[in-house]
C-alpha positions in Angstrom: 88.2 104.9 -79.4 85.6 106.3 -76.9 84.6 104.4 -73.8 81.0 104.2 -75.1 82.0 102.6 -78.4 84.2 100.1 -76.5 81.4 99.2 -74.1 79.0 98.9 -77.0 81.4 96.6 -78.9 82.0 94.5 -75.8 78.2 94.2 -75.2 77.6 93.1 -78.8 80.5 90.5 -78.5 79.0 89.1 -75.3 75.6 88.8 -76.9 77.1 87.0 -79.9 79.0 84.6 -77.6 75.8 83.8 -75.7 73.8 83.2 -78.9 76.4 80.9 -80.3 76.7 79.0 -77.0 72.9 78.7 -76.8 72.8 77.2 -80.3 75.7 74.9 -79.8 74.4 73.5 -76.5 70.7 73.6 -77.3 70.2 75.7 -74.2 67.9 78.7 -73.8 69.8 82.0 -74.3 68.6 83.3 -70.9 70.1 80.3 -69.1 73.4 80.6 -71.1 73.5 84.3 -70.3 73.1 83.7 -66.5 75.8 81.1 -66.5 78.1 83.2 -68.7 77.8 86.3 -66.6 78.6 84.3 -63.4 81.6 82.6 -64.9 82.9 85.8 -66.6 82.6 87.7 -63.3 84.5 84.9 -61.4 87.3 85.0 -63.9 87.4 88.8 -64.2 88.0 89.1 -60.4 91.0 86.8 -60.4 92.6 87.3 -63.8 95.8 89.4 -63.9 95.6 89.5 -67.7 92.1 90.3 -68.9 92.6 89.6 -72.6 91.3 86.0 -72.5 88.6 86.2 -69.9 85.8 85.9 -72.5 87.5 82.9 -74.1 88.0 81.1 -70.7 84.4 82.0 -69.6 83.1 80.6 -72.9 85.0 77.4 -72.4 83.8 77.0 -68.8 80.1 77.6 -69.8 80.5 74.9 -72.5 81.9 72.5 -70.0 79.2 73.2 -67.5 76.4 72.9 -70.0 77.8 69.7 -71.6 78.1 68.1 -68.1 74.5 69.1 -67.3 73.2 67.7 -70.6 75.0 64.4 -70.0 73.4 64.0 -66.6 70.0 64.8 -68.1 70.6 62.1 -70.8 71.6 59.6 -68.2 68.5 60.3 -66.2 66.3 59.9 -69.4 65.5 63.7 -69.6 65.6 65.2 -73.1 
C-alpha cells in the first residue's frame, strides 16, 4: 500500500470518528475536531504502541465532552 493511500485512509477514518463523536455528543464537528486533534497528538507523542491511539483519543474526547455537557446541564445551559 502506498503512503498516499494510507494517509488518505487515515484521514477518512479520522473524519468518520469526528462525525460520529459530534452526533453522539450533540457537539459541533469543528469543536470535536479541535479536541480530537489535541488528544490524539498528546497520545501519539507518548504511545509506544500506536495501534490504539485513535481508540484512546476517541474515548478521551467522549469523556471530556460528556463532562462538559454535565456541567452545562448543572448550570442550566442547554
